[in-house]
C-alpha positions in Angstrom: 0.0 0.0 0.0 1.4 3.4 -1.0 1.6 6.0 1.7 1.3 9.5 0.3 2.7 11.1 3.5 6.2 9.5 3.4 8.8 12.1 2.6 6.8 15.0 4.1 8.7 16.9 6.9 7.6 16.0 10.5 6.1 19.4 11.0 3.6 19.0 8.1 2.8 15.5 9.2 2.2 16.7 12.7 -0.1 19.3 11.4 -2.1 16.9 9.2 -2.3 14.4 12.1 -3.8 17.1 14.3 -6.3 18.0 11.8 -7.4 14.3 11.1 -7.6 13.7 14.8 -9.9 16.6 15.2 -12.1 15.2 12.4 -12.1 11.8 14.1 -13.1 13.3 17.4 -15.9 15.4 16.0 -17.5 12.5 14.1 -17.4 10.3 17.2 -19.4 13.1 19.0 -21.9 13.1 16.1 -20.7 16.5 14.9 -20.2 17.5 11.4 -16.7 18.1 10.1 -15.3 19.2 6.8 -11.7 18.1 5.9 -10.2 19.7 2.8 -13.7 20.8 1.6 -15.1 17.2 2.0 -17.9 16.6 4.5 -17.0 13.8 6.8 -19.5 11.4 8.5 -19.4 8.2 10.5 -19.4 6.4 7.1 -15.8 7.8 6.6 -14.5 6.4 9.9 -12.5 3.6 8.3 -10.9 6.0 5.8 -10.0 8.4 8.6 -8.5 5.5 10.7 -6.5 4.4 7.6 -5.3 8.0 7.1 -4.3 8.2 10.7 -2.2 5.0 10.4 -0.5 6.3 7.3 0.3 9.6 9.0 1.7 7.7 12.1 3.9 5.4 9.8 5.2 8.4 7.9 5.9 10.3 11.3 7.8 7.2 12.5 9.9 7.0 9.3 10.6 10.7 9.5 11.8 10.3 13.0 13.8 7.2 12.2 11.6 4.9 14.4 11.0 2.1 12.1 12.8 -1.2 11.3 13.2 -2.7 8.0 11.0 -5.6 7.4 11.6 -8.2 4.7 9.1 -10.6 3.6 10.1 -13.9 2.0 7.9 -16.1 -0.1 8.8 -19.8 -0.6 7.2 -21.4 -3.6 7.1 -25.1 -3.8 9.2 -27.0 -6.4 7.2 -30.3 -6.0 9.4 -31.7 -3.1 8.1 -32.2 0.4 10.0 -32.2 3.7 
């Protein structure tokens, strides 16, 4: 999954994260919220949570707090163990 926030400076990420958290909080209180001209509702909660996760990951990368992960896939060649 591509993260559009990777590469932004930590100040910008922090500002965006604050804005998205305010949106999330307002929606949980059944209040209306507009984010970048888009009206957000409870129907958008999964999108908002995903955005928060992407922002947190980008913030972690910007602050050097992530470890490199490598995934290995083994495909069978017909032999069994």
